[in-house]
C-alpha positions in Angstrom: 107.7 -85.0 117.9 104.6 -87.2 117.4 102.2 -84.2 117.2 104.4 -82.5 114.6 104.4 -85.7 112.4 100.5 -85.9 112.8 100.1 -82.2 111.9 102.4 -82.5 108.9 100.6 -85.6 107.7 97.2 -83.9 108.2 98.5 -80.8 106.3 99.9 -83.0 103.5 96.5 -84.8 103.3 94.5 -81.6 103.1 97.0 -80.2 100.5 96.4 -83.2 98.3 92.7 -83.0 98.7 92.6 -79.4 97.6 94.9 -79.8 94.7 93.2 -82.9 93.5 89.7 -81.3 93.4 88.8 -78.6 91.1 85.6 -76.8 90.0 84.4 -77.3 86.5 83.2 -74.1 84.9 80.4 -75.0 82.5 79.5 -72.2 80.3 75.9 -72.2 78.7 75.6 -72.6 75.0 75.6 -69.4 73.1 72.1 -67.9 72.9 70.3 -68.1 69.7 68.5 -64.9 68.6 65.4 -65.9 67.0 64.9 -62.5 65.5 68.4 -62.1 64.1 69.0 -62.2 60.4 67.9 -65.5 59.1 70.4 -68.0 57.7 69.8 -70.0 54.6 69.0 -73.7 55.1 68.2 -76.4 52.6 65.1 -78.3 53.2 66.6 -81.5 51.6 69.9 -81.5 53.6 69.0 -79.6 56.8 65.4 -79.7 57.7 64.0 -82.9 56.2 66.7 -85.1 58.0 66.1 -83.3 61.3 62.4 -83.8 61.1 62.7 -87.4 59.9 65.1 -88.5 62.6 63.2 -86.7 65.5 59.6 -86.8 64.4 59.0 -89.5 61.8 59.2 -92.4 64.4 57.0 -95.4 64.6 53.5 -94.3 65.7 54.3 -90.6 65.3 54.5 -88.5 62.2 54.5 -91.3 59.6 52.0 -92.4 57.0 48.8 -93.5 58.6 49.6 -92.0 62.0 49.6 -88.3 63.2 49.6 -85.6 60.6 51.8 -84.2 59.1 53.7 -87.1 57.6 57.4 -86.2 58.1 59.0 -89.1 56.4 61.8 -88.3 53.9 60.4 -87.7 50.4 57.0 -86.6 51.5 57.6 -84.2 54.4 57.8 -81.0 52.3 54.4 -81.5 50.6 52.9 -82.6 53.8 54.1 -79.5 55.7 53.4 -76.9 53.0 50.2 -78.3 51.6 48.8 -79.1 55.0 49.1 -75.5 56.2 51.7 -76.2 58.8 54.0 -73.4 57.4 53.1 -69.7 57.3 55.8 -67.7 55.4 54.1 -64.4 55.9 54.1 -64.6 59.7 56.7 -67.3 60.3 56.4 -67.3 64.2 52.7 -68.2 63.7 53.4 -71.3 61.7 52.0 -74.3 63.3 55.2 -76.1 62.7 57.2 -73.5 64.6 54.7 -73.3 67.4 54.7 -77.1 68.0 58.4 -77.6 67.9 58.7 -74.8 70.5 55.8 -76.0 72.6 54.6 -79.6 73.1 57.0 -81.2 70.6 60.1 -79.3 72.0 61.0 -82.5 73.8 61.7 -84.2 70.5 63.8 -81.3 69.1 65.5 -80.1 72.4 68.3 -78.2 70.7 67.5 -74.5 70.2 69.9 -74.3 67.3 67.9 -77.0 65.4 64.6 -75.2 66.2 66.2 -72.0 64.9 67.1 -73.8 61.6 63.4 -74.6 61.1 62.4 -71.1 62.0 65.0 -69.6 59.6 63.9 -71.9 56.8 60.4 -70.7 57.2 61.5 -67.1 57.3 63.5 -67.4 54.1 60.4 -68.7 52.2 60.2 -72.3 53.1 61.7 -73.4 49.8 62.0 -77.0 48.6 65.6 -76.9 47.9 
């Protein structure tokens, strides 16, 4: 009788262990097609805040530090006048190359980098 009780107790414990554990299925984020049709983004509401919060940090892309100055209000002129944006060959824009290379750590989200690329592909308008 004692071995049956031990066996039932062991079976009960194993049953609880298996039902209490489950495997999370984590699906990767949907891929972003960089060469798909570009979406329209506003520099003022989409791009400038993104660059300001991720790049215009103390000692980085602010006035008197590393060029271009990406602070709100001056970032558009700094990017376009400084030659960081190439609307003829968008994937050769220095801004695009940097945020997908050395500076990718500051804009890790592929969707955010795609916003910048789409903004360049649609003419880099100051809207």
